Every structure is written in structure tokens, then in C-alpha cells.
C-alpha positions as CSV (number, residue, x, y, z in Angstrom):
1,X,175.7,-5.8,246.8
2,X,172.7,-8.1,247.3
3,X,170.6,-7.2,250.2
4,X,169.0,-9.7,252.5
5,X,166.0,-11.1,250.8
6,X,163.6,-11.2,253.7
7,X,160.6,-8.9,253.8
8,X,160.9,-6.0,256.3
9,X,159.9,-7.1,259.8
10,X,158.7,-5.5,262.9
11,X,160.4,-5.4,266.2
12,X,160.2,-8.8,267.8
13,X,157.9,-8.5,270.8
14,X,159.3,-10.4,273.7
15,X,156.2,-10.3,275.9
16,X,153.6,-13.1,275.6
17,X,150.2,-12.5,277.2
18,X,146.5,-12.6,276.3
19,X,145.9,-10.6,273.0
20,X,143.7,-7.6,273.2
21,X,141.1,-6.5,270.6
22,X,142.2,-4.1,267.9
23,X,141.4,-0.4,268.1
24,X,138.2,0.3,266.2
25,X,139.3,3.3,264.3
26,X,142.1,5.8,263.6
27,X,140.7,8.3,266.0
28,X,141.6,6.1,268.9
29,X,145.1,5.9,267.6
30,X,145.3,9.7,267.6
31,X,144.1,9.7,271.2
32,X,146.9,7.3,272.2
33,X,149.5,9.7,270.6
34,X,149.1,12.0,273.6
35,X,148.9,9.3,276.2
36,X,150.3,5.8,276.5
37,X,151.2,5.2,272.9
38,X,153.8,2.8,271.6
39,X,152.9,0.0,274.0
40,X,154.4,-3.3,272.9
41,X,151.8,-6.0,272.3
42,X,152.0,-9.7,272.7
43,X,153.4,-12.1,270.2
44,X,151.6,-15.4,270.1
45,X,152.1,-16.5,266.5
46,X,151.3,-15.7,263.0
47,X,147.6,-15.1,263.8
48,X,148.6,-12.3,266.1
49,X,150.7,-10.6,263.4
50,X,148.4,-7.6,263.2
51,X,148.2,-7.1,266.9
52,X,151.7,-7.4,268.0
53,X,153.4,-4.3,266.7
54,X,153.7,-0.7,267.9
55,X,151.1,1.9,267.5
56,X,152.7,3.5,264.4
57,X,149.9,5.9,263.8
58,X,150.7,7.4,267.2
59,X,154.4,7.0,266.6
60,X,154.4,9.4,263.8
61,X,152.8,12.0,266.0
62,X,154.8,11.3,269.1
63,X,156.2,14.5,270.6
64,X,159.5,15.0,272.4
65,X,158.2,14.8,275.9
66,X,156.4,11.5,275.2
67,X,159.5,10.1,273.5
68,X,161.6,11.0,276.5
69,X,159.1,9.3,278.9
70,X,159.1,6.1,276.8
71,X,162.9,6.1,276.8
72,X,163.0,6.2,280.6
73,X,160.6,3.4,281.6
74,X,161.5,-0.2,282.3
75,X,161.0,-2.5,279.3
76,X,157.9,-4.7,279.7
77,X,160.0,-7.9,279.3
78,X,161.1,-7.4,282.9
79,X,158.6,-8.1,285.7
80,X,160.5,-6.0,288.2
81,X,163.7,-4.2,288.8
82,X,165.5,-7.2,290.3
83,X,164.9,-9.3,287.2
84,X,166.2,-6.4,285.1
85,X,169.3,-6.0,287.3
86,X,170.1,-9.7,287.2
87,X,169.7,-9.9,283.5
88,X,172.0,-6.9,283.0
89,X,174.6,-8.3,285.5
90,X,174.9,-11.6,283.6
91,X,175.6,-9.8,280.3
92,X,177.9,-7.2,281.9
93,X,180.0,-9.8,283.6
94,X,180.5,-11.7,280.4
95,X,181.9,-8.5,278.9
96,X,184.2,-8.2,281.9
97,X,185.5,-11.8,281.3
98,X,186.2,-11.2,277.6
99,X,188.6,-8.3,278.6
100,X,189.8,-10.2,281.7
101,X,191.3,-12.9,279.4
102,X,192.9,-10.4,277.1
103,X,194.6,-8.0,279.6
104,X,195.5,-10.5,282.3
105,X,197.1,-12.8,279.8
106,X,199.6,-10.0,278.9
107,X,200.6,-9.9,282.6
108,X,201.2,-13.6,283.0
109,X,202.8,-13.9,279.6
110,X,206.4,-13.3,280.8
111,X,206.0,-16.1,283.3
112,X,204.5,-18.4,280.6
113,X,207.5,-17.7,278.4
114,X,209.8,-19.0,281.1
115,X,207.7,-22.0,282.2
116,X,206.8,-23.2,278.7
117,X,210.2,-22.2,277.2
118,X,209.4,-20.0,274.2
119,X,211.2,-16.9,273.2
120,X,210.0,-13.2,273.1
121,X,209.7,-13.3,269.3
122,X,206.8,-15.8,269.7
123,X,204.9,-13.8,272.3
124,X,202.5,-12.1,270.0
125,X,200.7,-15.2,268.7
126,X,199.4,-16.5,272.1
127,X,198.2,-13.0,272.8
128,X,196.5,-12.4,269.5
129,X,195.1,-15.8,268.6
130,X,192.3,-15.2,271.1
131,X,191.2,-12.0,269.4
132,X,191.7,-13.5,265.9
133,X,189.5,-16.5,266.5
134,X,186.9,-14.4,268.2
135,X,186.8,-11.8,265.4
136,X,186.7,-14.5,262.7
137,X,183.7,-16.3,264.1
138,X,181.6,-13.4,265.3
139,X,179.5,-13.1,262.1
140,X,178.4,-16.8,262.0
141,X,177.5,-16.8,265.7
142,X,175.6,-13.5,265.1
143,X,173.4,-15.2,262.5
144,X,172.8,-18.1,264.9
145,X,171.7,-15.5,267.6
146,X,169.5,-13.5,265.3
147,X,167.9,-16.2,263.2
148,X,168.3,-19.7,264.5
149,X,168.5,-20.3,268.3
150,X,168.0,-16.8,269.8
151,X,170.4,-14.9,271.9
152,X,169.9,-16.9,275.1
153,X,171.1,-20.3,273.9
154,X,174.2,-19.0,272.1
155,X,175.1,-16.7,275.0
156,X,174.8,-19.5,277.6
157,X,176.7,-22.0,275.5
158,X,179.4,-19.5,274.6
159,X,180.2,-18.7,278.3
160,X,180.2,-22.4,279.2
161,X,182.6,-23.2,276.3
162,X,184.9,-20.5,277.3
163,X,184.8,-21.6,281.0
164,X,185.8,-25.2,280.0
165,X,188.8,-24.1,277.9
166,X,189.9,-21.4,280.4
167,X,190.1,-24.2,283.1
168,X,192.1,-26.3,280.6
169,X,194.5,-23.4,279.9
170,X,195.6,-23.6,283.6
171,X,197.0,-27.0,282.9
172,X,198.9,-26.1,279.7
173,X,202.3,-27.9,279.4
174,X,203.6,-26.5,276.1
175,X,203.5,-23.6,273.7
176,X,201.3,-25.5,271.3
177,X,198.8,-26.5,274.0
178,X,198.6,-22.8,275.1
179,X,197.8,-21.7,271.5
180,X,195.0,-24.3,271.2
181,X,193.4,-23.4,274.5
182,X,193.6,-19.7,273.7
183,X,192.0,-20.3,270.3
184,X,189.1,-22.3,271.9
185,X,188.6,-19.4,274.4
186,X,188.2,-17.0,271.5
187,X,185.5,-19.3,270.0
188,X,183.5,-18.9,273.2
189,X,183.9,-15.1,273.1
190,X,182.7,-15.1,269.5
191,X,179.5,-16.8,270.6
192,X,178.6,-14.8,273.7
193,X,179.6,-11.3,272.6
194,X,177.1,-10.8,269.7
195,X,174.4,-12.8,271.5
196,X,174.8,-10.6,274.5
197,X,174.2,-7.6,272.3
198,X,171.2,-9.4,270.8
199,X,169.7,-9.8,274.3
200,X,170.5,-6.2,275.3
201,X,169.5,-4.7,272.0
202,X,166.1,-6.4,272.0
203,X,165.3,-5.7,275.6
204,X,166.3,-2.0,275.2
205,X,165.1,-1.4,271.7
206,X,163.6,2.0,272.5
207,X,166.2,4.8,272.1
208,X,166.4,7.0,275.3
209,X,168.1,7.6,278.5
210,X,167.6,4.1,279.9
211,X,169.2,2.5,276.9
212,X,172.0,5.0,277.0
213,X,172.7,4.2,280.7
214,X,172.6,0.4,280.2
215,X,174.9,0.5,277.1
216,X,177.2,3.0,278.8
217,X,177.6,0.5,281.7
218,X,178.2,-2.3,279.2
219,X,180.9,-0.2,277.6
220,X,182.4,0.6,281.0
221,X,182.8,-3.0,281.7
222,X,185.5,-3.2,279.0
223,X,188.2,-1.1,280.9
224,X,186.9,-2.4,284.2
225,X,187.4,-6.0,283.0
226,X,190.8,-5.0,281.7
227,X,191.8,-3.8,285.2
228,X,190.4,-6.9,286.9
229,X,192.3,-9.1,284.6
230,X,195.6,-7.2,285.2
231,X,194.9,-7.3,289.0
232,X,194.1,-11.0,289.2
233,X,197.0,-11.9,286.9
234,X,199.4,-9.7,288.9
235,X,198.3,-11.3,292.2
236,X,198.6,-14.8,290.7
237,X,202.0,-14.2,289.3
238,X,203.5,-12.7,292.4
239,X,201.7,-14.7,295.1
240,X,201.0,-18.1,293.5
241,X,201.5,-19.0,289.9
242,X,200.1,-18.1,286.4
243,X,197.9,-21.2,286.6
244,X,195.6,-19.5,289.0
245,X,194.8,-16.7,286.6
246,X,193.0,-19.2,284.4
247,X,191.4,-21.1,287.2
248,X,189.9,-17.9,288.7
249,X,188.7,-17.0,285.3
250,X,186.9,-20.4,285.0
251,X,185.2,-19.9,288.3
252,X,184.0,-16.4,287.3
253,X,182.6,-17.8,284.0
254,X,180.7,-20.5,285.9
255,X,179.1,-17.7,287.8
256,X,178.1,-16.0,284.5
257,X,176.4,-19.3,283.4
258,X,174.5,-19.6,286.6
259,X,173.3,-16.0,286.5
260,X,172.3,-16.4,282.9
261,X,170.3,-19.5,283.7
262,X,168.5,-17.9,286.6
263,X,168.0,-14.2,285.5
264,X,167.2,-14.2,281.8
265,X,163.4,-13.9,281.5
266,X,161.6,-16.8,279.9
267,X,160.3,-14.6,277.2
268,X,163.9,-14.0,276.0
269,X,164.9,-17.6,275.9
270,X,163.2,-18.7,272.7
271,X,164.2,-18.0,269.1
272,X,163.0,-14.7,267.8
273,X,159.7,-14.6,265.8
274,X,159.5,-12.2,262.9
275,X,156.1,-11.1,261.5
276,X,155.3,-9.7,258.1
277,X,153.1,-6.7,258.7
278,X,151.3,-6.9,255.5
279,X,150.2,-10.6,255.7
280,X,150.4,-11.3,259.5
281,X,152.4,-14.4,258.7
282,X,155.6,-15.6,260.3
283,X,158.6,-14.8,258.1
284,X,161.2,-17.6,257.6
285,X,164.5,-16.7,259.0
286,X,167.4,-16.5,256.6
287,X,169.6,-19.6,256.2
288,X,173.2,-19.7,257.3
289,X,175.5,-18.2,254.7
290,X,177.9,-21.2,254.5
291,X,179.9,-19.8,251.5
292,X,180.4,-16.6,253.5
293,X,181.6,-18.6,256.5
294,X,183.9,-20.7,254.3
295,X,185.7,-17.7,252.9
296,X,185.7,-15.1,255.7
297,X,187.0,-17.4,258.5
298,X,190.1,-18.8,256.7
299,X,190.7,-15.5,255.0
300,X,191.0,-13.6,258.2
301,X,193.0,-16.3,260.0
302,X,195.5,-16.8,257.2
303,X,196.0,-13.1,256.7
304,X,196.6,-12.3,260.4
305,X,198.8,-15.4,260.8
306,X,201.1,-14.2,258.0
307,X,201.4,-10.8,259.6
308,X,201.9,-12.2,263.1
309,X,204.3,-15.0,262.3
310,X,206.6,-13.0,260.0
311,X,208.5,-11.4,263.0
312,X,209.2,-14.9,264.3
313,X,210.7,-15.8,260.9
314,X,213.0,-12.8,261.1
315,X,214.1,-13.4,264.7
316,X,214.6,-17.2,264.2
317,X,217.1,-16.6,261.3
318,X,215.7,-19.5,259.3
319,X,214.0,-17.2,256.9
320,X,213.9,-13.5,256.1
321,X,210.4,-12.5,257.2
322,X,208.2,-11.9,254.2
323,X,210.5,-13.9,251.9
324,X,209.5,-17.1,253.9
325,X,207.4,-19.4,251.7
326,X,204.9,-20.0,254.5
327,X,204.4,-16.3,255.0
328,X,203.9,-15.5,251.4
329,X,201.6,-18.4,250.7
330,X,199.4,-17.8,253.7
331,X,199.2,-14.0,253.0
332,X,198.2,-14.5,249.4
333,X,195.7,-17.2,250.3
334,X,194.2,-14.9,253.0
335,X,193.8,-12.0,250.5
336,X,192.2,-14.3,247.9
337,X,189.7,-15.8,250.5
338,X,188.7,-12.3,251.6
339,X,188.3,-11.2,248.0
340,X,186.0,-14.2,247.4
341,X,184.1,-13.3,250.6
342,X,183.4,-9.8,249.3
343,X,182.2,-11.1,246.0
344,X,180.0,-13.7,247.6
345,X,178.4,-11.2,250.0
346,X,177.8,-8.7,247.3
347,X,176.7,-10.7,244.3
348,X,176.1,-14.4,245.2
349,X,174.6,-14.9,248.7
350,X,170.8,-14.5,249.0
351,X,171.2,-14.0,252.8
352,X,174.7,-12.6,253.3
353,X,176.3,-12.5,256.7
354,X,176.8,-8.7,256.2
355,X,173.6,-7.5,254.5
356,X,173.6,-4.4,252.4
357,X,171.1,-2.7,254.5
358,X,173.6,-2.1,257.3
359,X,175.5,0.3,255.0
360,X,172.5,2.4,254.3
361,X,173.0,4.2,257.6
362,X,174.8,7.4,256.9
363,X,178.6,7.6,257.8
364,X,178.6,4.0,259.1
365,X,181.3,2.8,256.7
366,X,183.6,5.6,257.9
367,X,182.7,4.8,261.5
368,X,183.6,1.1,260.9
369,X,187.0,2.1,259.5
370,X,187.6,4.5,262.4
371,X,186.8,1.8,265.0
372,X,189.0,-0.8,263.3
373,X,192.1,1.5,263.3
374,X,191.4,3.0,266.7
375,X,191.0,-0.4,268.4
376,X,194.2,-1.4,266.6
377,X,196.0,1.5,268.3
378,X,194.5,0.5,271.6
379,X,195.6,-3.1,271.2
380,X,199.2,-2.1,270.6
381,X,199.0,0.2,273.6
382,X,197.7,-2.5,275.9
383,X,200.3,-5.1,275.1
384,X,203.3,-2.9,274.8
385,X,202.5,-0.7,277.8
386,X,202.3,-3.9,279.9
387,X,205.7,-5.0,278.6
388,X,207.2,-1.6,279.0
389,X,206.1,-1.3,282.6
390,X,207.3,-4.8,283.6
391,X,210.5,-5.2,281.5
392,X,211.8,-1.7,281.0
393,X,210.6,0.0,284.2
394,X,211.0,-3.2,286.2
395,X,207.7,-2.8,288.1
396,X,206.5,-5.7,290.2
397,X,203.3,-7.4,289.0
398,X,201.0,-6.2,291.8
399,X,202.3,-2.6,291.5
400,X,201.9,-2.8,287.8
401,X,198.3,-3.8,288.3
402,X,197.8,-0.8,290.5
403,X,199.2,1.4,287.8
404,X,196.4,0.3,285.5
405,X,193.7,1.2,288.1
406,X,192.8,4.5,286.2
407,X,191.4,2.3,283.4
408,X,188.8,0.8,285.7
409,X,188.0,4.0,287.7
410,X,187.8,6.1,284.6
411,X,185.8,3.6,282.7
412,X,183.2,3.3,285.4
413,X,183.0,7.1,285.8
414,X,182.4,7.6,282.1
415,X,179.9,4.7,282.2
416,X,177.9,6.2,285.1
417,X,177.9,9.7,283.5
418,X,177.1,8.3,280.0
419,X,173.4,8.4,280.5
420,X,173.6,12.1,281.4
421,X,175.5,13.4,278.4
422,X,175.1,11.0,275.5
423,X,171.7,12.6,274.6
424,X,173.2,16.2,274.9
425,X,176.5,16.0,273.0
426,X,176.7,15.0,269.3
427,X,178.3,11.6,268.7
428,X,180.8,13.2,266.4
429,X,182.3,15.3,269.2
430,X,182.4,12.3,271.5
431,X,184.2,10.1,268.9
432,X,186.7,12.9,268.3
433,X,187.5,13.1,272.0
434,X,187.9,9.3,272.0
435,X,190.4,9.3,269.1
436,X,192.4,12.1,270.7
437,X,192.5,10.0,273.9
438,X,194.0,7.1,271.9
439,X,196.6,9.4,270.4
440,X,197.7,11.1,273.6
441,X,198.0,7.7,275.4
442,X,200.3,6.3,272.8
443,X,202.4,9.5,272.6
444,X,203.0,9.6,276.3
445,X,204.5,6.0,276.2
446,X,206.5,6.9,273.1
447,X,208.2,9.8,275.0
448,X,208.4,8.2,278.5
449,X,211.9,8.1,279.9
450,X,213.6,4.8,280.5
451,X,214.9,5.8,284.0
452,X,213.1,7.7,286.8
453,X,209.8,7.7,284.9
454,X,207.4,9.5,287.2
455,X,204.1,7.6,287.3
456,X,201.9,10.7,287.8
457,X,203.6,12.5,284.9
458,X,203.6,9.7,282.3
459,X,201.7,6.5,283.2
460,X,198.7,8.0,285.0
461,X,197.6,10.5,282.3
462,X,198.2,7.8,279.6
463,X,195.9,5.4,281.4
464,X,193.2,8.1,281.8
465,X,193.4,9.0,278.1
466,X,193.3,5.3,277.1
467,X,190.1,4.7,279.1
468,X,188.6,7.9,277.6
469,X,189.4,6.5,274.2
470,X,188.1,3.0,274.5
471,X,185.0,3.7,276.7
472,X,183.6,6.6,274.8
473,X,184.1,5.0,271.4
474,X,182.6,1.7,272.4
475,X,179.6,3.3,274.0
476,X,178.8,5.7,271.2
477,X,179.3,3.0,268.5
478,X,177.1,0.5,270.4
479,X,174.2,2.9,270.9
480,X,174.4,4.4,267.4
481,X,174.6,1.1,265.6
482,X,172.1,-0.9,267.7
483,X,169.6,1.9,267.4
484,X,170.1,2.2,263.6
485,X,169.4,-1.5,262.7
486,X,166.3,-3.6,263.0
487,X,165.6,-5.8,266.0
488,X,166.3,-8.9,263.9
489,X,169.8,-7.5,263.2
490,X,171.0,-6.8,266.8
491,X,173.3,-9.8,266.8
492,X,174.8,-8.6,263.6
493,X,175.4,-5.2,265.2
494,X,177.1,-6.8,268.1
495,X,179.2,-9.0,265.8
496,X,180.4,-6.0,263.8
497,X,181.3,-3.9,266.8
498,X,183.2,-6.6,268.6
499,X,184.7,-7.9,265.4
500,X,186.2,-4.5,264.8
501,X,187.6,-4.6,268.3
502,X,189.2,-8.0,268.0
503,X,190.3,-7.9,264.4
504,X,191.7,-4.4,264.8
505,X,193.8,-5.6,267.7
506,X,195.0,-8.7,266.0
507,X,195.8,-7.1,262.7
508,X,197.7,-4.1,264.1
509,X,199.5,-6.2,266.8
510,X,201.0,-8.2,264.0
511,X,202.3,-5.1,262.3
512,X,203.6,-3.7,265.6
513,X,205.5,-6.9,266.3
514,X,206.9,-6.9,262.8
515,X,208.1,-3.3,263.3
516,X,209.8,-4.3,266.5
517,X,211.5,-7.3,264.9
518,X,212.9,-5.2,262.1
519,X,214.5,-3.0,264.7
520,X,215.6,-5.9,266.9
521,X,219.2,-4.6,266.9
522,X,218.2,-1.5,268.9
523,X,217.9,-1.3,272.6
524,X,214.8,-3.0,274.1
525,X,213.1,0.3,274.9
526,X,213.7,1.6,271.4
527,X,212.0,-1.6,270.0
528,X,208.9,-0.9,272.0
529,X,208.9,2.8,271.0
530,X,208.6,1.7,267.4
531,X,205.3,0.0,268.3
532,X,204.1,3.0,270.2
533,X,204.9,5.1,267.1
534,X,202.7,2.9,265.0
535,X,199.9,3.3,267.6
536,X,200.3,7.0,267.3
537,X,199.9,6.8,263.5
538,X,196.8,4.7,263.8
539,X,195.2,7.1,266.3
540,X,196.2,10.2,264.3
541,X,194.6,8.7,261.2
542,X,191.4,8.1,263.2
543,X,191.4,11.8,264.3
544,X,191.5,13.0,260.7
545,X,188.8,10.5,259.7
546,X,186.4,11.8,262.3
547,X,187.1,15.4,261.4
548,X,186.5,15.0,257.7
549,X,184.3,11.9,257.3
550,X,182.0,11.1,260.3
551,X,178.8,12.8,261.5
552,X,176.9,11.1,264.3
553,X,173.9,12.8,266.0
554,X,173.0,13.0,269.7
555,X,171.6,9.8,271.2
556,X,168.2,11.2,271.9
557,X,164.9,9.4,272.5
558,X,162.8,8.6,269.5
559,X,161.4,5.8,267.3
560,X,163.1,2.4,267.0
561,X,164.6,1.3,263.7
562,X,161.6,-1.0,263.1
563,X,159.1,1.8,263.6
564,X,160.9,4.1,261.3
565,X,161.1,1.4,258.6
566,X,157.4,0.6,258.9
567,X,156.4,4.3,258.9
568,X,158.4,4.8,255.7
569,X,156.7,1.8,254.1
570,X,153.2,3.0,255.1
571,X,154.0,6.4,253.6
572,X,154.8,4.8,250.3
573,X,151.7,2.6,250.3
574,X,148.3,3.8,248.9
575,X,146.4,1.2,250.9
576,X,146.1,1.9,254.6
577,X,146.7,-0.9,257.0
578,X,144.2,-1.8,259.8
579,X,144.9,-0.3,263.2
580,X,147.6,-2.2,265.0
581,X,147.0,-1.3,268.7
582,X,144.8,-3.0,271.2
583,X,142.4,-1.1,273.4
584,X,144.4,1.0,275.9
585,X,142.4,-0.2,278.8
586,X,143.3,-3.8,278.1
587,X,147.0,-3.2,277.3
588,X,149.5,-4.2,280.0
589,X,150.7,-1.4,282.1
590,X,154.4,-0.5,282.0
591,X,156.3,0.3,285.2
592,X,158.1,3.6,285.5
593,X,160.8,2.1,287.7
């Protein structure tokens, strides 16, 4: 593969203030190693290139105690705790809304099928098109966040866009309108999810307990948002109409936009500035990889369309599934487009959407595969558990929403405890626990009886295991990947993580629906069990993959990826660079709050 052609860059310093004079000699750097080393310096422009980095001489000598202290303090971009809280709340609420529109839609879908007059064999496409579009456009929006506009602009516009189309979805009059509105919602999610990780990843670049806590809460918003979506959708379906599910969502997205406008610090609103350490000059950002976009987006959409629409062809009787010309053509075209994308990224693009450097992190390819398959299992579980509870167990919408409460409670509990155990337990162990959680959740619904199914014996433990699966995997992956890549690749990290979530769900939901359609002559509960069996297979594969192919360390405090890269480059250079730290007395103090 061809790696991104840019020179290595330092962490983008978000704080702008008066520059301080450089340290006179290396002895001063050694002194800082035992005191307030690694203070982030101001970025004013290219002329400040040699003064706006970390004290890397001290970084190489930083002990465990100092690393832990630096991992606890508030990042200097935030003037006080209230600004930090508002900043985090805006990004966390956006994550809640992404899950809100996925889970809640599954609850209102039976009512939509009646009002918009479409059959059960066509239910998968409205559910999966949101995830498909979001997953397909994540990488281009990540490049815009990292290199063009910065995280703030893309994040704000993405939430506003989703809000507009969520409002419109409440007025849908046909199946086709619903598909278009859901696709447009997915485009908004594709914009704000990687840019949200860009904002979080740059603000909390330092590995440590504070980053662990913030990213744990961020991951906990996934199951919490899922529950909020189910609750609001259940209330709307039972007390009003499905239209109110979308309208309430639009109101909440308006709140996200307002909080973003008011609470994101001014220093984070501009496009990132990258400095070449050796020349002190501003490094041009990589251009958009248009060839990569032109092959990845249609490739993903055509492939998933073929898988998702084939069950409808079987059920309609007009064609025989995969023998349908439109299925065969779209599937083959999708595979060809994706093959072209791999070739372009590896051998043609000078600034690929997925640079080769991301795969230099040990075990990351196996982790990506594990996430893709695990989130596919979770997506099958979400959709078919909702259908099983409502259509087989005949549970009223509001009671069904209450049955999903363990997802929210468990997710928040794991999130609050995440900062306490993520730096103590190896990531491999946590990922293994996560995959076992996915497996047990699917198994419980596979064996659940049709009549007299006891909630506490079957549904409750399945929900607890599901939240253990999704929350732990999302948290560990977020922290591991964002800590392993440079500051100018945080949007890329967010795109990959969320892309694996959405594409995994869309891809395996299509196969689950196909399996159900093939067994359509069976009783309704048996059709759903086939899908749960596929979810079990996906989760079981992930368990084996973790045991034999993934090794992730503890999320302890330490150097950032930028600092590690620069130290390695300095170690290979025979010409020492000038000191990069301003006088300690003139450096801005960092709060311990």
C-alpha cells in the first residue's frame, strides 16, 4: 500500500496565547522531566513551529507517577470545568441521537408498515439504509474533519442536516419517501460521528484516566441512546403516533446544535494546523481522495443493496432471490467497485482515505475484523429482539421499552466504572468479555420459549449481556485506536470505528433477512430464530478471533502517538534539534480540576 505522503506532524496544539522564549539548554529540559513537563505550547503559525510542541526530551524521561498526573488534569483547551462539561455534553448527546434513530425506528416500524402499506419482507431496507449511508460516507467526512474544515464545522453541519431530515421523516407519506429521508439522516450521522471523535480525540490527546473516563461515557451513550429511542418510540406509538418519534428527535438535534455553538471553545473551531518539526513550516493538508470516494461509496451501497433486497425478491415471487438480474448485477458491480477501491488506496492514491500507517499498529487488522463481525451480531440482535418481543410475545410498546431498560442502566454503569478499570485490565480480556456477551445475548433469544417466556429468566439477562458486549467493545476500541494514531488522524479513527459499527449492522442484517426469507414457510418464531442463530455464529467467530489473534494492552497513562513518533524520529537522527519548550515560569498553568 502507499502511505500518506505528508511529513510526520506533531500534535495540533489547540491553545493560542503569547509565545514564550525557548529553553536555553538541555539541562533545563531535564529539570522539567521531574516537574511540569509536557506542557502544550501555543500555536500561532509557521514561525512558532519550534515552540508549539511537547517537551520531548522530558517526555522520554517521564516516570509513571508524572504520566499518571498528566493523564488526570483538565486539558488546557478548556478554561474551566463548565466549559469542559458543556463541550462533552454536546458530543455525547449527538452519539445518543445516532442510536436514538436506529433503535426507536425498529419500534415504530410495525406501525409504519401499516400506515405506509408495505409488507414485512421490505422492512429491512428502511432499517438498514440509515446505517448503510452513514457507513459509506464516514471516510470522506473524516478527511474533511481532519484536513479541510476541522471537526467543529463538520460536526455542527452534520447535526443540523440530520435534524432537518428527521423533521421531514415525520411527514413521510410513502415507502419511497421514508427510504429517502432515512438515507439523508444517515448522511448527517456520517458527518458528525467522525468529527465528534476528532474534537474529543484532540481535546483528550493525553492517554490517562481522564481520557478513559470521557471515552467510557461516550461509549455508554450508545446503549443509553438505544434505550431512549425505544422509550420515546414506544410512547409515541402507544400514546400518539409514529410521527412524534421523528419530531421529538428533531427537537433534540436542535438542542445539540445549540450546545455545540455555545460550548465548543473558540480554539477548537478552526481547521487544524500541522507543523513540520524539522522546518517549523505549516504542512499542507492532504487533498480529498476523490477516486477513493468514487469507488468506496457505490461499492458499499451496491453490495449491501444486493444482500438486503434479495429477500424481497424471494418473498415477492417475481424472481428467485439471487437469480434476479438486479441482484446479480448490483452484487457484481459492488464487488468490482470495492476491488478498485482497494487497488486505488494501495497503489494509486497519494493521500488515501485509509492510509497505510493505520495498519502499523499491532493487531489492529484483527481488531477491525472482530468489531465488524461483532457489531453485525449486535445489529441482528437489536432488530429481531424488538420484533420478537412485539410480534411473538405480543408485548405492548411501552412495556417493550421498559424491557430494554437494562441496556441503558448497564451501559451507564459500565461507562462510569470504565475510568476505574480500563487502566488495570488488559484490553484483550475486556474484548473477550464483550464478545462472550454478544454470544450469550443471541443464544438466550434463540432458545426463548414462544409462550410464557419469563422476562427475568430470558430477556433481562440477554439485555445485560448485550450492553456488556456493545459498551465494552466500543470503549476499548475507541481508546485504543484514538491513542494509537496521530492527532491529525483522529477523524479517521472515528470514521473507522463507527464505519465498522454501521457497515457491520447493515451487512449482516441483510444476510439475516435472507436467511429468514429462505425459511419463510416455517412458523414466524422459527424464522426469527434462524436470524438469532446467525447472530450466534458471528459472535462465536469473534470469540475465537480474540483468543487466537488479538492482543491489546491496558489503557495506562503515557505518551501520545505524536510524541512517540517524534521521539522515534529523533532517535534515528544524528543532528539534535533545538529545545522545544518555553521557560517553565512563562508557560500557562494547567488546572488540576
